[in-house]
C-alpha angles and dihedrals in degrees: 000000000000111000130200111252085217094069119093117249093255095057092043090054093047090058088069106104094213090070092070126072120259101033112264131202096220143011118202127207125214116185129202128180090267107020147049113215119197115202108206119168111295094352142066124209117203116200119186116229116239095252137142112200136162091268103033145026119212093147100121133045091240091055091046090052091048094051092044085058091047093051090051092048097046097045096043087067089077104010111036091151093056099043106061112165149318109257133193126234112216142191114030137332089248093049107025120182130193089220132030149115125291130028122325117263092205142000137229137193105233112215136177108250123237135186108275090213086072092066108118094237089059093042087052092049091054091053093244101113107113134193092250089059088058092046087055090049091050090054091051095044097047090050091048095049090047091058097036117113113266122229112249121224088255092065118084093211114117094018115139096248090053091049093051098047099067091041090057091045089060090064094046089056097042094048090051098045102037114066127206138076094244093055090045090054092051091049092049089052090052090048090055089049091049094049094046093048090047091053092050093044101043093096091051092047089053094047092049093053091051089049092054102254093129104085142162094273134173092266101203106048104162123137094268088062092056125076135191110227121169088349091301123112113234131193119225141158099043119179113275101162098066128045091191092058095052102034093078141132107274086236089068091053094049090047091058094059091041091051093046092053087054092048085055089055095248105126092156092055092042090053091046095049090050092050094046091053098046094042089057099041098037087215094137087152086074091066087075091064101035097091094049091052094042090054089047090051093047090052091049088058089046092053092051092046091049091050091049089050093054090050093049099033087244123163096249093237093137092052090050092051090055091048089052090050089051089053094051090049093050091051109044120176120268112291119253131190119220122183126185128229130197150084122287113285097023093116104261094142094043090050094046091047087055089051092052093052094045098055105114091200097049088224103126129100127190131213115200115204092209090057098041094045089057091044089054089055097045095258131131116243094256098038117116111236094197090226125159121233094278100010139079111023091351099066119123090258093050088048094054092045091052093050090047090050091048090050091049092050092045091052090051094050095044094050087051089058100258126131112236135210114193107202106203136119095256090193097162124069092222089058091053092046093054091059094043088056089049090057091047094050092049095041097243126140113253130209138160123230108206114176114194130216136167121256088252094052090048093054093043092050094048093050092048093047094049090048089056094045094201101115133084092231116101094187114143133180088269089055092049091052091052093048092051088059097051105033117124107206122224112274123225094260090051091051088060088062095057147358134266105230122197118220 
């Protein structure tokens, strides 16, 4: 085996297959900026490089051991079957052994190996990433964030000054590494936007930290740190070397994945992921921060790409692409408000899902009455309330509270610059008018999405949906019959505001 003379003796020796039980034919090496990863049979061994950089310190054996233990602790929160142990390496660098007398000369994180082609960035590049994969990721991510440790008020993590400092540092690096007046002008405009948004959002950042939304997150949740195993999306390789990079508002974590899907030219999947996360968590307040964090994440990537270009005499095209993405994120299209109208089973959710996935700007959020009604009454989206047709959580009072809540959330999102789809029956003209007025007051375009279906199809769909038991809707044939008696069809002037779509 030909070995690179640049590798230290320890790593060169550990590339010899006979050092691993059972005997292997080949050991592969993957290098990152800060680690060596030895791929040996069913396992991977990650060894930290003895570095001291501005953002990490692996310079001593004791520190490397400490951060190996941290890596194990942090990643076992969501991948205990992948992160197995911290193991010592014994004897000498020229003749290393995985067991032996004396103290270890080095440490490694032992992981269960998986096929690199299953990483989500590679799945995406092959065109195989599907909406249901991102729905699964949303389930995992929301559950992980709910259980993650919360930053106490004594910790400075997630405070506004700590949020602004790295954002400003992005511009310092980019202005230094990317030549040209035109690029500098674009960067200065983005810096002005960042500082203005920060000023506007500072009270919310402070409030969210006090409310416990700053948590010990993954910290580096782009597609290359997600893997599809047994058709489930798994997190791995969270940040262990910097508390500041992982103790963040959950909105910043969500924004990274959202931005990376956009960078992979997948706006429909990005929009779907965002909606699936927010629908599950109910944290629509986070939407006010998502663009700020997405721009920040794009510019971090731009800074890294620009630095790499200066080191390799590259053309800087990758950095410029991320800057262009940041510009698009900072200037979303004008907000619009879309409400649905129709009886249960007519296809409102199918139609609104199609709209979400067809938004080229990934700037639309959906509110589902079936989900938000249950949230108001302390129920999970798929929980059964046991309510009668006009009882329980479906009384007239509960109905009014649900629509008032939907209107309040829609106003919050519209004012934050997001387009909004409100997926509800909107059987009454007065309910539709209230949302039309909201759009008018905010200055958003308004339209009505009204799918049509025959009575036979309505009944067929309701029965099929209830048999599966996977949807938030609790509509039955009795509910449908009651709706048919009270529905107020769209008038001619309302039809001018939208389109009746057939599904």
